[in-house]
C-alpha positions as CSV (number, residue, x, y, z in Angstrom):
1,M,12.3,7.0,-1.8
2,V,14.8,5.1,-0.1
3,R,15.8,1.7,-0.8
4,D,14.1,0.3,2.4
5,K,10.5,1.3,0.9
6,G,10.9,-1.9,-1.1
7,H,10.4,0.2,-4.9
8,F,12.9,-2.3,-6.5
9,D,11.2,-5.2,-5.5
10,L,8.2,-3.4,-6.8
11,I,9.6,-2.9,-10.5
12,E,11.1,-6.5,-10.2
13,A,7.2,-7.7,-9.9
14,L,6.2,-5.2,-12.1
15,A,8.3,-6.5,-14.8
16,T,6.7,-10.1,-13.8
17,V,3.2,-9.0,-14.1
18,E,3.5,-7.0,-17.3
19,R,4.1,-10.0,-19.5
20,S,0.6,-11.6,-18.6
21,L,-1.4,-8.1,-19.5
22,H,-2.7,-6.8,-22.5
23,N,-3.0,-3.4,-21.2
24,P,-0.1,-1.0,-20.1
25,T,-0.1,-0.3,-16.4
26,H,0.1,2.7,-14.9
27,V,1.9,3.3,-11.7
28,L,2.2,6.1,-9.5
29,I,5.2,6.7,-7.4
30,V,4.5,9.7,-5.0
31,G,7.7,11.0,-2.8
32,E,11.0,12.1,-2.9
33,G,14.4,10.6,-1.6
34,D,18.0,9.6,-2.9
35,D,16.6,6.9,-4.5
36,L,14.0,8.5,-6.9
37,A,16.4,8.3,-9.9
38,A,17.3,5.0,-9.4
39,V,13.8,3.5,-9.0
40,I,12.7,5.8,-12.2
41,D,15.6,4.3,-14.4
42,A,14.9,0.6,-13.4
43,G,11.4,1.3,-14.2
44,R,12.9,2.1,-18.0
45,A,13.0,-1.4,-18.5
46,L,9.6,-2.3,-17.9
47,T,7.8,-2.3,-21.6
48,N,4.0,-2.5,-20.4
49,T,4.5,-0.4,-17.1
50,V,4.4,3.6,-17.7
51,L,6.0,4.7,-14.1
52,H,4.5,8.1,-13.2
53,A,7.0,9.7,-10.7
54,V,4.9,12.9,-9.5
55,G,6.8,13.9,-6.4
56,R,6.0,15.3,-3.2
57,R,2.0,16.3,-3.4
58,S,-0.4,18.1,-1.4
59,D,-3.5,16.3,-3.2
60,V,-3.2,12.7,-2.2
61,P,-7.4,12.5,-2.0
62,N,-7.3,12.9,-5.9
63,L,-4.3,10.6,-6.5
64,L,-6.4,7.4,-4.4
65,D,-9.3,8.4,-6.4
66,A,-7.2,7.7,-9.5
67,S,-5.8,4.5,-8.1
68,D,-7.3,0.8,-8.6
69,I,-4.9,-0.4,-5.9
70,F,-2.2,0.9,-3.2
71,V,0.9,-0.8,-2.7
72,L,3.4,-0.6,0.2
73,P,6.5,-2.9,-0.3
74,S,8.6,-1.6,2.9
75,Y,10.9,-3.6,4.6
76,H,10.0,-2.3,7.9
77,E,7.2,0.2,8.2
78,G,5.3,1.8,11.6
79,M,1.9,2.7,11.7
80,S,1.5,3.6,7.9
81,N,-0.7,6.7,7.4
82,A,-0.1,6.3,3.5
83,L,-2.0,2.8,4.2
84,L,-4.8,3.9,6.3
85,E,-5.4,7.1,3.8
86,A,-6.0,4.6,0.6
87,M,-7.8,1.8,2.7
88,A,-10.0,4.7,3.8
89,A,-10.7,6.0,0.1
90,G,-11.7,2.1,-0.6
91,L,-8.5,0.8,-2.3
92,P,-7.7,-2.6,-1.7
93,V,-3.8,-2.9,-0.5
94,I,-1.1,-5.0,-1.0
95,A,1.8,-4.5,1.9
96,T,4.7,-6.4,3.5
97,S,3.9,-8.3,6.2
98,V,5.8,-5.7,8.5
99,G,5.4,-3.6,11.6
100,G,1.8,-1.9,11.5
101,S,1.0,-3.1,8.4
102,T,0.5,-6.7,9.3
103,E,-1.8,-5.3,12.0
104,V,-4.0,-3.2,9.6
105,V,-4.1,-5.8,6.5
106,Q,-5.1,-8.4,9.2
107,H,-8.5,-6.8,9.8
108,G,-9.3,-6.8,5.9
109,G,-8.9,-4.9,2.6
110,G,-5.8,-6.4,1.2
111,M,-3.1,-8.9,1.1
112,L,-0.1,-9.3,3.0
113,V,3.2,-10.7,1.3
114,S,6.7,-10.8,3.1
115,P,9.0,-8.3,2.1
116,G,11.8,-8.6,-0.2
117,H,10.3,-11.2,-1.8
118,P,9.1,-9.6,-5.7
119,Q,7.6,-13.0,-6.9
120,E,5.0,-12.8,-3.9
121,L,4.3,-9.0,-4.7
122,A,3.9,-10.1,-8.3
123,D,1.2,-13.1,-7.5
124,A,-0.7,-10.4,-5.6
125,L,-0.5,-8.0,-8.3
126,S,-1.9,-10.3,-10.7
127,S,-4.5,-11.2,-8.8
128,L,-5.9,-7.7,-8.1
129,L,-5.3,-6.6,-12.0
130,V,-6.9,-9.1,-13.6
131,S,-10.1,-9.3,-11.2
132,P,-12.1,-6.1,-10.9
133,T,-14.2,-7.9,-8.5
134,V,-11.9,-9.3,-6.3
135,R,-10.3,-5.7,-6.2
136,E,-14.0,-4.1,-5.3
137,R,-14.6,-6.4,-2.6
138,L,-11.1,-6.1,-0.9
139,G,-11.6,-2.2,-1.4
140,E,-14.9,-2.3,0.5
141,D,-13.5,-4.2,3.0
142,A,-10.6,-2.2,3.8
143,R,-13.1,0.9,4.1
144,R,-14.5,-0.8,6.3
145,T,-11.2,-1.9,8.6
146,V,-10.3,1.6,9.1
147,I,-13.9,2.6,10.2
148,D,-14.2,-0.4,12.1
149,H,-11.0,0.1,13.7
150,Y,-9.0,3.1,12.9
151,T,-11.2,6.2,12.8
152,I,-10.0,9.0,15.6
153,K,-12.7,7.9,17.6
154,H,-11.2,4.6,18.0
155,M,-7.9,6.0,18.7
156,T,-9.1,8.2,21.6
157,D,-11.0,5.9,23.1
158,R,-8.0,3.4,22.9
159,L,-5.9,6.2,24.4
160,G,-8.6,7.1,27.2
161,S,-9.1,3.2,28.2
162,F,-4.7,3.3,28.4
163,Y,-5.3,6.4,30.7
164,D,-7.6,4.5,32.5
165,Q,-6.0,1.8,33.6
166,M,-2.7,3.4,34.2
167,L,-4.4,5.8,36.6
168,A,-6.2,2.7,38.4
169,M,-2.9,0.9,39.3
170,R,-1.7,4.4,40.9
């Protein structure tokens, strides 16, 4: 939980979104880090959003099952295991268009927003929060994306192909 993970942008986006929602939004913040207290403090200004900072957890599948949307607002990201886990669990995702997130989400299952742009994040959140049908469709697309592109078999096949190419060049 550090500034570059974009949690302050998420708080700002939630402040915009919550004005248009009738029911409270519950947000799970999973993890630890230097900025956790500051994120929680910033979240206190939210009036129709309840932040649940649950720390480091070993029961991630349970947390994903309890969720409707997964948000990864990072300023930079490699190939995020958390993103792939959420998509495999059938969650629609909103991620910033950085690093591996761009590669994964472009196959389907979510929305990409610019890093450091809370209004884009708010717009994406609004569209998913108000439409269970869109969430369901994107969730199915997310699961399919992982099955079609990111299983262990896919990764080992690609690695094997790479080694074959390298050996052929010798």
